[in-house]
N, C-alpha and C positions, 0 to 999 in steps of 0.2 A: 504398611501403610497407615496403621493407627498410631504409630509413634511420631515424635517430632525430632528426636535427637539422635536416632540410630542411623549410621550410614551403611551403605552396602557396597562391599569391596569386591571386586572380581579379579580373578588372575587370567591373563590372556597373553600368549607368547607372540612376540614379534617374529618368531621363526615360522609359525605355522597359521598366522592370520594375516589377510591381506589389510593394509590400512585404509583402503577406500571403503570396503564393506564394514570393517570393524568400527570405523568412525561413526557410520550410521547407527550401529547398534549402541555405541557409547551414548550418542545424543539420545537416542530413544529411551534407553534406561534412565538417563539423566531426567528426561521429561516425566517419566512415570513416577520417579521418586522424588520429584520436586527439587532436584538439586543436590542429591545426597549420594552420588555414585563416586567410588574411587576405583583406580585401576592399579593392580599390582602388576608391574611390567616385568616379564621373564623373557629370557632368550632361549630356554630349554637346553637340555644336555643329553637326551637319550637318542641314540641312533635309530632305535625302533620307532620313536615318534617321527622322525624325519621320513622314514621309509613308508610308514603308514599313511602319510599324507601326499605320497607320490614323489618325494624328493629322492635323489640318488643317494644321499647321505647327509650327515649333520655337517654344517659349516665349522671351521675351526673356531675355537673359543673366542679369540680377539676379533675375528671377522664377524661373528655373531653381534657383538657389540657395535661394530661399523654399521651393519645392517639396521640395528636398533636405533642408532643415532638418526639415520636417514628416515627410518619409519616415523620417528617422533617429528621430525621436519614436515613430513606429509600430514601427520595428524594435526599439527598446529596450524598448518595452512588450511585444511579443511574446517576445524572447529572454529578457529579465530578469524581467519581471514576471507572465507568464501562469502559469507553473509555479513554485511555491514549492520551496525546497530541502526535500528529504525527501518530496516528493509522490510519487515512484517508489519503490516497495517491492519489486516482483516477488516477492510472497509466493505460492509454488506451493501450499502447503498449504491456505492460505485462498482461493486462486484470486483474488487481488487484485494487479493490475498497478500501480495508482496509487490514491491516495486522492483521490476526485473533489472533495472540499471544498478541496483544495489546488491545484486547477487552475482558473484564472479567465479569464473573458472580459475582454478589455481595454477594450471600450466606447469605442474611438476615433472621435470624430467632428469632424473638422477642416475646414479650408477646402479642401484638396485630396483628402483621403482619408477615407473612412468604412469603418472596420474594427471591427465589434462584437464578433467572437468570439475563440476560443481560439487559441494558437499550436498548430499542427498536429503538432509534434514535442516529444518530452521534451527537456529541457535537454541541450545538448551539453557536452563537457568545458570549453569556453571560454565558453559561452553566446554572448557577443558576440565575433566573431573580431577579430583585430588590424585596426585601421582605417588605411587609407592614403588620402592625398589629394594632388592635384597641382596645385590651383587656385593661381594667382599674381595674379590681379586682386584688387581690393579686397574684393569679395564672396566670392571663392575663399579668401583668406587668412582672412577672418572666419570662414568655415565651418571651415577646417582648425584654426583656433585653438580652436574650440569642440568639436570632435569627433575630429580625426585624432591618432593616436599616432605615425605616421610621415608625413612630407611629402617629395616629391621634386620636384626643380626642375631645368630646364635653363636656364642663362643664358649669354649670350656673354662676360661679364666678371666677374671675382672681385668687383669692388666691387658689382655688382648683386646677387650671391649674398649678400654680407655684409649688404646692405640687407635682402634678403628674410628672412634668418634673424632679424635684429634685429627686424623688424616682426612676424614670427610669434610670437616670444617676448614681445613687448610685448602683443599681442593675447591671447595665451594667459593672461598675468597679469591682464588686465582681465576675462577670463572666469572668473577664479578658479581656474585651473590652474597647475601648477608649470611654468614656461617650459622648464625643462631636461628635463622628461619627455618632450617631443616631439622625435623624432629627424628630422634633415634629411639627405636623400640628394641629392647633386648629381651629375648626368650628366658623365662624363668618358670619352672614347673613348681607349683607350690603344694605341699602336702600338709593338710590342716587337721588338727585334732585338739582335744581339750588340754593336754599337757605335752610337754617336750618329749617325755617318754613315749606316750601314745603315738605322737607324730612320727617318732623315729621308728617305732615298732610298725607302723603302717607303711612307712617307706621301705623298710626291709622286707616286709611282706610283698610289696610291689615287685620288688627285685627278683623274688622267686618265681614270679610268672614271666620274666624276661627269657627271650630266646637268643642264646648267644650266636647261633648259626644265622637266626633271621636278622640280628642286628648287623652281622658281617655282611649279609646279602644286601641290606639297605645301604651300608656304608659304601660297599663296592659299586652300587648303582650311582650314588652321589659323586664319588671320586673318580670312577672309571678305573680302579684298581682291583683286581681279583685278590682280595685278602685270603682266600681259601688256599693259595698257593704258599703261604707262609706258615712257620712254625708259631705256636702260641707265644713263645717268648722273644720272637723277633720284634724289633723296634720299628715303627712307622717311619718311613723316609719320604723325603721329596721325590716325586715321580712325575714327569710331564704326562698329562692326559688331556683329553678333549671334553672332560666333564665339568664339574664344579671345582675349578682350580683352587678357590679359597678354602674349600674344606681340606684339602690336602696341605695346603700352606699352614693353616692353623694347627693341624696336628703334628705336623713335622717341625714346625719352628715356633710354636706358641710358648715357649718357656718350659714345657715339661716334656719329658720322653714317654711316649705311649707304646705299650706293647699291643700285639695283636689281641692277646686275651683280655686285656683291659678294655679295648674297644668293644670286643664282643660282648662283654659282661657289663657294658655301660658304667664301667668304673669311673669314667671321665665325669659322670653325674655324682656318684657316691663320694668322690673325694672332695666335692665342693659343698657337701651338706653343712648348713648352718641353722642355728635355731634362734629364734626370737620369742620373747614372752611378753605378753601384754596383760599386766595387772593380775597376773595369775589365772586369767579366765580364757584367753585366747592364744594358742601357741601354734606355730607351723614350722616345718623344716623345709627349706627350699634347696633345689638341686641346681648347682651352677651358679 
């Protein structure tokens, strides 16, 4: 609250949050931060998550994005359409907080959500927060192209990143949006030290602390594939799953053949190490 330029981004799932109550929390957070809230929209991928919120199971991948699209429709109606500009007057003398004729029920009745009433909060400074999205599958990129202001992606190869950005921009144009209005953020891990040699040595030290089995467990959760069933020399292949489909696509079809052992030892990062020097005083190696 003592800063002027930092935004507050939150991650919330369209699979586990109801849009009616979530819209109120978004508006409340935006009020408290004076218009600096962003929402990272996720659809979730864990069966355990669905079961632990009382659902019978996780919806299939593309269906999750259909639900998310209607979810955003409800959110827009609540945040943008329920309260007109000028509805709130705060007239103490006349004891009028808002003009009731300028506050409307949204009357939404769709395939996945039935939300008839009013938005529970007066409009916040932004109304709709900055929208982030990280989907990289076909359905995810279509969703991002239609809604996101910022997208972020983690890819093992620069060529894959270039293809991703070009595809997002193409889809945004088809959706009637300015392709250049969508900002893309790529994940890069930076290892910093005084010289190239020291940065490289620090990177190699970090690698010694990595857990091969832990990395495979993490990747198994992301992809929905049990990598423990394969030999270390087996190549990653395209397998249909209900988890993060793009992770499988990038590993199987991203221009490099990955072995299970390379995944477990994070060799996808090591193979992309590059060094950059700055006047002999500041050096770093970046992974990927």
